[in-house]
Rosetta silent file (secondary structure, phi, psi, omega in degrees, C-alpha in Angstrom):
SEQUENCE: MGSALTTIGLPVALGIIMLGLGLSLTLADFARVLRQPKAVLIALLCQLVLLPAICFGLVLLFQLPPVLAVGMMMLAASPGGTTANLYSHLFRGDIALNISLTAVNSVIAVITLPIITNLAIAYFQPFDDQLGLQWSKALEVFAIVLLPVAVGMLIRRLWPRFASGMDRPVRIASVVILIVVIAGAVASNWALLVDNFTRLALITVLFCLISLGIGFLVPRLLRVGRRQAIASSFEIGIHNATLAIVIAQSVLGSVELSLPAAVYGVLMFFIAFGFGFLIRERPASET
SCORE:     score description
SCORE:     0.000 S_00000001
   1 L     0.000  147.725 -179.005   22.667    6.295    0.807 S_00000001
   2 L   -61.559  142.952 -177.132   23.549    9.374    2.892 S_00000001
   3 H   -65.725  -32.438 -177.628   21.948    9.014    6.324 S_00000001
   4 H   -64.970  -41.997 -177.539   20.316   12.550    6.003 S_00000001
   5 H   -64.187  -33.603 -174.017   18.628   11.554    2.872 S_00000001
   6 H   -85.866  -40.580 -174.967   17.298    8.325    4.353 S_00000001
   7 H   -90.489  -26.178 -177.491   16.279    9.560    7.818 S_00000001
   8 H  -113.496  -54.413 -170.730   15.168   13.079    6.937 S_00000001
   9 H   -66.765  -46.285 -170.988   14.661   13.694    3.203 S_00000001
  10 H   -70.809  -45.702  177.074   12.623   10.688    2.287 S_00000001
  11 H   -65.379  -35.201  175.821   10.090   10.925    5.275 S_00000001
  12 H   -63.775  -40.510 -178.627    9.852   14.713    4.703 S_00000001
  13 H   -64.693  -52.754 -179.457    9.149   14.217    1.064 S_00000001
  14 H   -61.219  -42.000 -173.896    6.429   11.533    1.813 S_00000001
  15 H   -61.273  -38.149  177.921    5.072   13.692    4.670 S_00000001
  16 H   -63.401  -53.024 -177.411    4.580   16.678    2.161 S_00000001
  17 H   -52.902  -52.805  179.573    2.924   14.358   -0.303 S_00000001
  18 H   -58.965  -38.237  169.522    0.514   12.976    2.256 S_00000001
  19 H   -57.723  -38.213 -178.541   -0.249   16.494    3.479 S_00000001
  20 H   -70.939  -31.107  174.451   -1.057   17.551    0.024 S_00000001
  21 H   -64.243  -42.015  176.871   -3.426   14.560   -0.192 S_00000001
  22 H   -60.163  -43.552  175.265   -5.059   15.710    3.077 S_00000001
  23 H   -60.184  -18.760  178.466   -5.597   19.211    1.674 S_00000001
  24 L   -96.287   -6.460 -173.814   -7.564   17.704   -1.187 S_00000001
  25 L  -106.076  152.738  170.184   -9.789   15.481    1.081 S_00000001
  26 L  -134.362  175.416 -179.220  -12.995   15.917    3.064 S_00000001
  27 H   -68.032  -24.966 -179.162  -15.076   13.558    4.964 S_00000001
  28 H   -64.116  -23.646 -178.869  -17.341   13.520    1.950 S_00000001
  29 H   -72.613  -36.637  173.351  -14.574   11.575   -0.004 S_00000001
  30 H   -71.095  -42.373  173.051  -14.883    8.805    2.551 S_00000001
  31 H   -53.653  -39.688 -170.592  -18.744    9.091    2.572 S_00000001
  32 H   -61.858  -26.882 -179.505  -18.727    8.726   -1.248 S_00000001
  33 L   -54.133  -38.091  178.644  -17.490    5.119   -0.812 S_00000001
  34 L   -69.361  -22.142 -179.320  -21.050    4.283    0.478 S_00000001
  35 L   -93.815  -19.886  173.888  -22.589    5.688   -2.701 S_00000001
  36 L  -125.029   55.467 -174.936  -20.245    3.622   -5.041 S_00000001
  37 H   -63.427  -29.293 -179.497  -19.737    0.424   -2.963 S_00000001
  38 H   -65.698  -54.860 -177.877  -19.430   -1.963   -5.868 S_00000001
  39 H   -56.309  -44.664 -179.361  -16.738   -0.067   -7.625 S_00000001
  40 H   -65.981  -50.635 -174.591  -14.833    0.593   -4.292 S_00000001
  41 H   -66.740  -35.948  178.370  -15.124   -2.974   -3.030 S_00000001
  42 H   -68.892  -45.520 -178.805  -13.974   -4.614   -6.255 S_00000001
  43 H   -65.152  -41.776 -179.397  -10.979   -2.255   -6.422 S_00000001
  44 H   -66.694  -38.111 -179.702   -9.993   -2.767   -2.755 S_00000001
  45 H   -71.532  -32.956  168.241  -10.299   -6.523   -3.125 S_00000001
  46 H   -59.788  -48.554 -175.609   -7.917   -6.439   -6.173 S_00000001
  47 H   -64.148  -40.475 -168.047   -5.561   -4.135   -4.381 S_00000001
  48 H  -100.967  -18.808 -177.844   -5.498   -5.909   -1.109 S_00000001
  49 H  -114.259  -57.330 -169.645   -6.042   -9.560   -1.892 S_00000001
  50 H   -68.059  -53.156 -166.127   -5.410  -10.399   -5.660 S_00000001
  51 H   -65.261  -44.623  177.129   -2.322   -8.239   -6.208 S_00000001
  52 H   -62.500  -35.914  177.145   -0.246   -9.539   -3.248 S_00000001
  53 H   -65.545  -41.992  172.864   -1.114  -13.142   -4.201 S_00000001
  54 H   -60.337  -45.815 -178.938   -0.026  -12.461   -7.836 S_00000001
  55 H   -60.398  -48.676 -179.949    3.167  -10.697   -6.622 S_00000001
  56 H   -55.215  -40.044  176.190    3.955  -13.677   -4.435 S_00000001
  57 H   -67.497  -34.189  172.830    3.576  -15.935   -7.337 S_00000001
  58 H   -61.498  -47.060 -178.377    5.858  -13.743   -9.483 S_00000001
  59 H   -60.286  -38.280  177.067    8.518  -13.624   -6.820 S_00000001
  60 H   -69.802  -39.344 -172.206    8.580  -17.381   -6.662 S_00000001
  61 H   -65.108  -48.031 -173.202    8.539  -17.716  -10.465 S_00000001
  62 H   -78.900  -11.710  178.017   11.515  -15.245  -10.795 S_00000001
  63 L    53.305   53.806 -177.425   13.290  -16.812   -7.789 S_00000001
  64 L   -73.739  148.571  171.880   14.322  -13.376   -6.365 S_00000001
  65 L   -56.235  156.373 -168.678   16.756  -13.252   -3.450 S_00000001
  66 H   -61.222  -37.843  179.933   14.961  -13.047   -0.121 S_00000001
  67 H   -70.761  -37.445  174.693   15.498   -9.242    0.413 S_00000001
  68 H   -68.285  -41.323  174.432   14.275   -8.362   -2.981 S_00000001
  69 H   -54.040  -43.713  179.926   11.306  -10.705   -2.579 S_00000001
  70 H   -66.860  -39.877  177.507   10.242   -8.948    0.592 S_00000001
  71 H   -60.251  -40.061  179.130   10.776   -5.633   -1.218 S_00000001
  72 H   -71.829  -31.400  179.221    8.354   -6.597   -4.084 S_00000001
  73 H   -68.756  -42.770  179.646    5.765   -7.884   -1.454 S_00000001
  74 H   -61.331  -38.033  177.400    6.053   -4.579    0.388 S_00000001
  75 H   -62.871  -47.960  175.748    5.518   -2.847   -2.944 S_00000001
  76 H   -56.068  -33.530  178.390    2.455   -4.861   -3.591 S_00000001
  77 H   -86.008   -0.259  179.518    0.965   -4.007   -0.264 S_00000001
  78 L   -76.947  142.862 -178.820    1.498   -0.238   -0.769 S_00000001
  79 L   -71.286  174.181  177.943   -1.635    1.757   -1.508 S_00000001
  80 E   -62.443  159.690  179.775   -2.254    3.713   -4.748 S_00000001
  81 L   -94.007  150.371  175.497   -0.108    6.843   -5.303 S_00000001
  82 L   -58.276  -21.870 -176.054   -1.624   10.307   -5.576 S_00000001
  83 H   -66.108  -21.020 -175.982   -0.242   10.415   -9.155 S_00000001
  84 H   -63.803  -31.778  177.212   -3.042    8.046  -10.089 S_00000001
  85 H   -57.997  -44.588  175.874   -5.549   10.977   -9.781 S_00000001
  86 H   -56.376  -53.401 -177.068   -3.520   12.781  -12.580 S_00000001
  87 H   -59.387  -39.184 -176.545   -3.483    9.789  -14.835 S_00000001
  88 H   -72.868  -35.637  170.894   -7.157    9.252  -14.339 S_00000001
  89 H   -57.699  -51.579 -179.725   -7.811   12.937  -15.250 S_00000001
  90 H   -56.289  -43.603 -174.908   -5.741   12.604  -18.374 S_00000001
  91 L  -105.361   27.966  173.964   -7.454    9.439  -19.563 S_00000001
  92 L    58.811   42.008  175.096  -11.077   10.340  -18.464 S_00000001
  93 L   -88.601 -179.320  177.009  -11.449    8.187  -15.451 S_00000001
  94 L   -86.615   94.241  176.686  -13.711    8.910  -12.430 S_00000001
  95 H   -64.643  -28.707 -178.916  -11.441   11.188  -10.384 S_00000001
  96 H   -67.025  -39.217  172.535  -13.758   11.273   -7.495 S_00000001
  97 H   -62.533  -38.420  179.232  -13.467    7.595   -7.231 S_00000001
  98 H   -60.898  -44.994 -172.243   -9.686    7.798   -7.376 S_00000001
  99 H   -70.289  -33.443  173.165   -9.675   10.304   -4.533 S_00000001
 100 H   -69.229  -41.370  177.916  -11.977    8.033   -2.457 S_00000001
 101 H   -63.036  -38.741  175.800   -9.934    5.025   -3.177 S_00000001
 102 H   -61.118  -44.585  179.538   -6.698    6.810   -2.304 S_00000001
 103 H   -67.053  -44.247 -178.772   -8.121    7.933    0.953 S_00000001
 104 H   -69.541  -44.669 -177.127   -9.500    4.590    1.982 S_00000001
 105 H   -62.310  -34.786 -174.458   -6.506    2.640    0.801 S_00000001
 106 H   -67.312  -37.097 -177.742   -4.103    4.955    2.692 S_00000001
 107 H   -70.868  -51.429 -178.167   -5.982    4.279    5.889 S_00000001
 108 H   -57.055  -36.946 -172.205   -6.274    0.575    5.315 S_00000001
 109 H   -67.699  -25.171  178.518   -2.598    0.240    4.379 S_00000001
 110 H   -63.035  -20.521  176.877   -1.469    1.217    7.905 S_00000001
 111 H   -94.887  -53.626 -174.064   -2.826   -2.167    8.963 S_00000001
 112 H   -67.227  -38.953  179.391   -2.356   -4.273    5.796 S_00000001
 113 H   -60.760  -43.483  177.020    1.145   -3.156    4.887 S_00000001
 114 H   -64.338  -40.526 -170.829    2.858   -4.253    8.164 S_00000001
 115 H   -68.350  -50.001  178.150    0.932   -7.536    8.134 S_00000001
 116 H   -64.424  -44.356  173.278    1.936   -8.461    4.462 S_00000001
 117 H   -58.793  -36.085  176.883    5.418   -7.300    5.104 S_00000001
 118 H   -71.130  -37.731  179.177    5.843   -9.321    8.279 S_00000001
 119 H   -66.200  -38.192  178.508    4.325  -12.378    6.495 S_00000001
 120 H   -64.829  -41.915 -177.219    6.832  -11.956    3.625 S_00000001
 121 H   -71.151  -34.309  179.178    9.691  -11.544    6.123 S_00000001
 122 H   -70.693  -32.200  178.045    8.677  -14.694    8.059 S_00000001
 123 H   -77.240  -44.344 -178.273    8.521  -16.594    4.772 S_00000001
 124 H   -90.120  -23.465  176.449   11.597  -15.454    2.915 S_00000001
 125 L    54.769   56.746 -178.838   13.736  -14.725    6.061 S_00000001
 126 L   -71.475  -28.474 -174.198   15.876  -11.939    4.513 S_00000001
 127 L  -110.488  149.042  179.058   17.328  -10.810    7.965 S_00000001
 128 L   -67.922  -41.332 -178.462   19.226  -12.816   10.476 S_00000001
 129 L   -73.140  -25.615  179.000   17.188  -11.316   13.386 S_00000001
 130 L    61.350   26.364 -173.954   13.891  -11.803   11.486 S_00000001
 131 L   -72.209  -47.846 -178.328   12.341   -9.049   13.516 S_00000001
 132 L    66.672 -150.850  179.649   10.417   -7.213   10.674 S_00000001
 133 L   -89.713   97.053 -179.106    7.922   -4.600   11.569 S_00000001
 134 L   -73.048  173.588 -179.751    7.344   -4.729   15.219 S_00000001
 135 H   -61.286  -30.722  179.259    4.407   -2.652   16.756 S_00000001
 136 H   -65.206  -36.958  177.473    6.710    0.227   17.411 S_00000001
 137 H   -70.316  -42.496  177.432    7.626    0.206   13.774 S_00000001
 138 H   -57.749  -33.961  174.861    3.952   -0.173   12.740 S_00000001
 139 H   -63.449  -40.038  179.669    3.332    3.108   14.774 S_00000001
 140 H   -62.873  -33.166  178.735    6.011    4.748   12.643 S_00000001
 141 H   -68.664  -47.763 -178.144    3.996    3.683    9.458 S_00000001
 142 H   -57.030  -53.038  178.713    0.871    5.114   11.071 S_00000001
 143 H   -54.629  -45.344  179.869    2.745    8.400   11.778 S_00000001
 144 H   -64.020  -40.541 -170.305    4.242    8.505    8.263 S_00000001
 145 H   -92.325  -49.370 -164.571    1.060    7.832    6.470 S_00000001
 146 H   -95.462  -30.259 -178.948   -1.903    9.054    8.366 S_00000001
 147 H   -67.078  -47.336 -179.961   -0.819   12.106   10.458 S_00000001
 148 H   -59.734  -38.998 -178.923    0.140   14.295    7.594 S_00000001
 149 H   -66.583  -41.612  173.634   -3.213   13.403    5.904 S_00000001
 150 H   -58.365  -41.564  176.998   -5.131   14.190    9.139 S_00000001
 151 H   -61.729  -48.363  178.657   -3.302   17.489    9.398 S_00000001
 152 H   -62.219  -33.253  177.417   -4.174   18.404    5.918 S_00000001
 153 H   -71.277  -40.634  178.025   -7.742   17.464    6.265 S_00000001
 154 H   -56.239  -51.490  178.085   -7.919   19.514    9.492 S_00000001
 155 H   -59.862  -45.170  179.591   -6.492   22.620    7.638 S_00000001
 156 H   -66.117  -28.664  176.947   -8.951   22.253    4.933 S_00000001
 157 H   -65.762  -53.326 -176.105  -11.775   21.893    7.436 S_00000001
 158 H   -74.591  -40.949 -167.129  -10.738   25.078    9.447 S_00000001
 159 L  -133.491   72.478 -173.853   -9.187   27.149    6.723 S_00000001
 160 H   -61.166  -46.896 -173.861  -10.761   26.088    3.437 S_00000001
 161 H   -59.923  -48.467 -177.944   -9.636   29.111    1.480 S_00000001
 162 H   -61.946  -45.768 -177.748   -5.942   28.691    2.801 S_00000001
 163 H   -60.165  -44.910 -179.401   -6.098   25.048    1.931 S_00000001
 164 H   -62.902  -38.706 -178.460   -7.345   25.623   -1.573 S_00000001
 165 H   -71.921  -31.889 -171.010   -4.495   28.251   -2.044 S_00000001
 166 H   -90.433  -21.111 -171.406   -1.761   25.915   -0.654 S_00000001
 167 H   -55.718  -45.200 -174.965   -2.942   22.836   -2.645 S_00000001
 168 H   -76.046  -47.015  178.890   -0.998   23.629   -5.853 S_00000001
 169 H   -59.126  -36.904 -177.452    2.214   24.914   -4.029 S_00000001
 170 H   -69.053  -40.746  178.815    2.313   21.887   -1.773 S_00000001
 171 H   -63.281  -43.133  176.075    1.926   19.576   -4.761 S_00000001
 172 H   -64.052  -42.227  178.936    4.787   21.330   -6.580 S_00000001
 173 H   -63.217  -40.645  175.521    6.982   21.391   -3.470 S_00000001
 174 H   -68.052  -36.829  175.022    6.460   17.650   -2.927 S_00000001
 175 H   -62.586  -45.623 -179.527    7.475   16.840   -6.523 S_00000001
 176 H   -71.755  -38.265  177.056   10.563   18.904   -6.357 S_00000001
 177 H   -63.718  -38.563 -173.029   11.668   17.617   -3.005 S_00000001
 178 H   -65.840  -47.022 -178.547   10.891   14.013   -4.015 S_00000001
 179 H   -62.366  -38.059  176.249   12.939   14.421   -7.157 S_00000001
 180 H   -70.487  -42.153  179.052   15.897   15.927   -5.350 S_00000001
 181 H   -72.640  -34.919  175.748   15.854   13.278   -2.649 S_00000001
 182 H   -70.368  -41.321  176.965   15.433   10.352   -5.056 S_00000001
 183 H   -52.182  -46.157 -172.875   18.158   11.841   -7.354 S_00000001
 184 H   -76.090  -30.533  177.406   20.512   11.956   -4.364 S_00000001
 185 H   -64.651  -48.427 -178.677   19.422    8.472   -3.320 S_00000001
 186 H   -63.564  -43.491  177.955   20.096    7.008   -6.795 S_00000001
 187 H   -60.430  -37.948 -173.871   23.483    8.794   -6.908 S_00000001
 188 H   -76.732  -23.855  177.998   24.480    7.504   -3.627 S_00000001
 189 L  -121.538   34.563 -172.528   23.578    3.880   -4.522 S_00000001
 190 H   -57.737  -43.482 -174.963   24.145    3.902   -8.290 S_00000001
 191 H   -63.703  -39.423 -172.908   26.253    0.744   -8.275 S_00000001
 192 H   -73.024  -35.905  177.620   23.772   -1.179   -6.236 S_00000001
 193 H   -64.039  -48.097 -173.412   20.864   -0.026   -8.388 S_00000001
 194 H   -71.400  -35.173  174.607   22.516   -0.867  -11.562 S_00000001
 195 H   -54.275  -36.452 -169.761   23.622   -4.341  -10.221 S_00000001
 196 H  -113.915   -0.279  177.151   19.971   -5.264   -9.537 S_00000001
 197 H   -56.551  -59.198 -177.379   18.204   -3.276  -12.359 S_00000001
 198 H   -62.803  -28.132  173.827   18.247   -6.071  -14.909 S_00000001
 199 H   -74.161  -26.609 -175.618   17.119   -8.622  -12.273 S_00000001
 200 H  -106.133  -12.898 -178.811   14.170   -6.375  -11.325 S_00000001
 201 H   -59.829  -57.571 -176.424   13.181   -4.639  -14.565 S_00000001
 202 H   -64.306  -30.904  178.150   11.221   -7.525  -16.035 S_00000001
 203 H   -72.829  -36.950  175.693    9.374   -8.514  -12.852 S_00000001
 204 H   -64.674  -46.830 -179.979    8.415   -4.814  -12.108 S_00000001
 205 H   -63.436  -41.602  177.086    7.258   -4.280  -15.607 S_00000001
 206 H   -58.620  -49.590 -176.750    5.218   -7.461  -15.622 S_00000001
 207 H   -63.174  -37.789  175.640    3.786   -6.665  -12.248 S_00000001
 208 H   -64.587  -41.896 -177.432    2.851   -3.115  -13.300 S_00000001
 209 H   -70.143  -46.962  175.446    1.103   -4.381  -16.491 S_00000001
 210 H   -57.881  -43.099  178.544   -0.772   -7.063  -14.465 S_00000001
 211 H   -57.380  -54.928 -175.560   -1.810   -4.375  -11.862 S_00000001
 212 H   -65.166  -33.012 -177.811   -3.104   -2.107  -14.431 S_00000001
 213 H   -67.384  -53.322 -179.386   -4.762   -4.847  -16.404 S_00000001
 214 H   -61.092  -39.785 -179.862   -6.603   -6.277  -13.358 S_00000001
 215 H   -62.178  -23.353  178.233   -7.560   -2.925  -12.076 S_00000001
 216 H   -96.676  -40.494 -173.849   -9.319   -2.373  -15.373 S_00000001
 217 H   -84.954  -34.191  175.251  -10.623   -5.782  -16.523 S_00000001
 218 H   -59.683  -46.979  171.078  -11.902   -7.096  -13.281 S_00000001
 219 H   -60.591  -43.780 -175.315  -14.330   -4.217  -12.697 S_00000001
 220 H   -59.959  -43.118  177.242  -15.334   -4.299  -16.381 S_00000001
 221 H   -61.589  -29.153  179.511  -16.065   -8.029  -16.162 S_00000001
 222 L   -97.787   18.667  170.758  -18.188   -7.309  -13.079 S_00000001
 223 L    70.192   33.827  173.253  -20.198   -4.596  -14.895 S_00000001
 224 L   -86.584  141.151  170.375  -18.532   -1.560  -13.394 S_00000001
 225 L   -49.038  155.715 -173.512  -18.648    1.558  -15.637 S_00000001
 226 H   -68.084  -48.129 -178.600  -15.787    2.248  -17.915 S_00000001
 227 H   -61.836  -25.506  176.982  -14.712    5.550  -16.247 S_00000001
 228 H   -79.726  -32.356  178.762  -14.811    3.819  -12.869 S_00000001
 229 H   -70.688  -31.545  176.051  -12.726    0.938  -14.277 S_00000001
 230 H   -62.651  -49.558 -177.991  -10.216    3.476  -15.627 S_00000001
 231 H   -58.893  -40.344 -176.673   -9.863    5.002  -12.196 S_00000001
 232 H   -69.793  -40.357 -179.917   -9.528    1.606  -10.497 S_00000001
 233 H   -58.512  -49.743  177.219   -6.830    0.628  -13.037 S_00000001
 234 H   -69.999  -30.934 -176.945   -4.601    3.590  -12.261 S_00000001
 235 H   -69.921  -33.792 -174.900   -5.275    3.421   -8.458 S_00000001
 236 H   -85.244  -34.026 -176.433   -4.178   -0.273   -8.540 S_00000001
 237 H   -87.987  -24.763 -179.514   -1.330    0.026  -11.000 S_00000001
 238 L  -100.131   91.450 -177.748    0.354    3.251   -9.755 S_00000001
 239 E   -79.518  159.568  177.228    1.498    2.223   -6.248 S_00000001
 240 L   -80.843   73.688 -177.937    2.731    4.666   -3.713 S_00000001
 241 H   -56.545  -31.246 -176.332    6.405    3.546   -4.347 S_00000001
 242 H   -65.429  -37.952 -175.409    7.718    6.421   -2.135 S_00000001
 243 H   -67.730  -43.399  179.493    5.943    4.922    0.910 S_00000001
 244 H   -61.593  -37.937  179.365    7.537    1.511    0.329 S_00000001
 245 H   -69.122  -35.189  175.981   10.992    3.164    0.004 S_00000001
 246 H   -61.227  -47.228  177.802   10.500    5.159    3.136 S_00000001
 247 H   -63.669  -41.275 -179.176    9.570    2.109    5.095 S_00000001
 248 H   -67.669  -43.806 -175.478   12.313   -0.001    3.737 S_00000001
 249 H   -87.682  -45.107 -174.885   15.053    2.558    4.308 S_00000001
 250 H   -81.384  -43.015 -168.616   13.852    4.711    7.269 S_00000001
 251 H   -91.850  -44.632  177.421   11.842    2.213    9.254 S_00000001
 252 L   -96.324   -9.032  177.721   13.640   -1.143    8.442 S_00000001
 253 L    60.437   35.956  175.562   16.941    0.363    7.490 S_00000001
 254 L  -123.081  119.446  178.205   17.613   -1.506    4.333 S_00000001
 255 L   -73.610  -39.859  179.434   18.446    0.072    1.108 S_00000001
 256 H   -55.745  -47.193 -179.460   18.345   -3.283   -0.681 S_00000001
 257 H   -51.415  -29.834 -171.205   14.726   -3.756    0.424 S_00000001
 258 H   -89.452   -5.932 -170.712   13.748   -0.557   -1.296 S_00000001
 259 H   -60.793  -45.351 -178.066   15.262   -1.488   -4.703 S_00000001
 260 H   -65.907  -32.185  173.978   12.067   -3.001   -6.213 S_00000001
 261 H   -66.179  -37.813  179.244   10.025    0.079   -5.260 S_00000001
 262 H   -63.984  -45.578  177.613   12.606    2.285   -6.683 S_00000001
 263 H   -63.150  -51.909  171.234   12.703    0.555   -9.997 S_00000001
 264 H   -44.719  -39.562 -175.949    8.905    0.261  -10.057 S_00000001
 265 H   -68.271  -28.665  177.363    8.554    3.907   -9.222 S_00000001
 266 H   -83.713  -44.568 -173.519   10.484    4.935  -12.294 S_00000001
 267 H   -76.378  -33.005 -175.766    9.048    2.494  -14.848 S_00000001
 268 H   -60.597  -22.995  177.842    5.420    2.666  -13.818 S_00000001
 269 H   -72.615  -39.622  178.644    4.812    6.241  -15.093 S_00000001
 270 H   -63.688  -54.580 -179.799    5.891    5.206  -18.597 S_00000001
 271 H   -56.743  -49.149 -179.717    3.890    1.974  -18.544 S_00000001
 272 H   -64.566  -30.519  176.709    0.784    3.546  -17.138 S_00000001
 273 H   -68.037  -42.685  175.969    0.927    6.355  -19.735 S_00000001
 274 H   -66.630  -36.855  177.182    1.062    3.898  -22.536 S_00000001
 275 H   -63.455  -34.091 -176.522   -1.603    1.803  -20.889 S_00000001
 276 H   -64.977  -32.319  178.935   -3.840    4.773  -20.631 S_00000001
 277 H   -70.598  -20.724 -177.289   -4.133    5.152  -24.408 S_00000001
 278 H   -81.191  -34.311 -168.211   -5.348    1.531  -24.550 S_00000001
 279 H  -109.590   -7.064 -170.310   -8.242    1.922  -21.985 S_00000001
 280 L   -57.597  148.289 -179.309   -9.132    5.691  -22.321 S_00000001
 281 L   -76.010  122.171  173.038  -12.763    6.415  -22.795 S_00000001
 282 L   -86.841  153.951 -170.102  -13.662    7.314  -26.376 S_00000001
 283 L   -60.518  -31.594 -175.782  -16.483    9.769  -26.995 S_00000001
 284 L   -93.634    1.365 -172.374  -18.718    7.039  -28.530 S_00000001
 285 L   -88.319  169.992 -177.011  -17.974    4.374  -25.908 S_00000001
 286 L   -83.134  148.010  179.247  -20.212    3.374  -23.001 S_00000001
 287 L  -114.178    0.000    0.000  -19.572    5.057  -19.600 S_00000001
C-alpha cells in the first residue's frame, strides 16, 4: 500500500468518522446506559467476552496463519461501527441504544483492543520481535479513537446549531474519503487480497453471522425487548473494521494483519442487510 494512504489517508478517514460520531453524542447518551442497564450489559458482555472467545475458536478451527489469526482477533475486539445505527434505523431497532452502545464501546475498546491484540500476538507469535501494541502504541489507539469523539462532543456542547448543521456533511465526507482510501488500498494490494480472499471469506462470513445471531438471540433469551435486541445485533455484528485496519497498518505497520478486517468490512454490509429482514420488527410483534 502506498505510504501516504496508510499513514495519512486511513487515520484521517477514521478521524472524520469518529468526529462525526462525536457530533451526534451528548453526555446523556452515556447516562442512558444507566436507564437500560440490562440491555447494555448483555450487549457488552457478548461484544467483549463472548465474541473474542468464539473468534479464537474459529481461528483455531480454520488453522489460519499467525498473522491472519491475530488480524481476526483484532477484528473481534473492535467496537461496533457507526453504520450499525443506520441498519438499526432501517430494521426498526432501538437507535438510542445503538448510539449509547457505540459510545460506551468506543471508550472501552481503547483498553480492551490493545489487551486482546497483545494476547493474540503472544499466543500466535506472528512477528519475529513479538512486540505487539506497547504503551506508546496504545496511546496512538487512544488518540485515533477518543480524541476526535471528544472534539465532536465539545463542538456539539459549545455550538449545537453548528454541530447539527455539520452532522450530515461530515458523514458524507467520511464515507467519500473512506471509499477513496479503501479503493486505493485495495488497488495497491490487489494481489495480496485476492490470494487471501478465499482463505478468509468463509471464516469472516461465519463470524459475521455468529456475531449478528448472538447479538440478537442472547438478549431475546434473557428477555430483552425485540427492538433492543435488533439494536444489539447490529452493534455486535457490524464491527468498526476501519479501526482494525488503521491499527494494523498505521500502528503495527502490517498490511497482512489488516486483511481479515478488510474482507469482513466488505462482506458484513451485505450479510447484515439480509439478516435484518429475518429479525426486523413486524407491526404485530412484541416490542
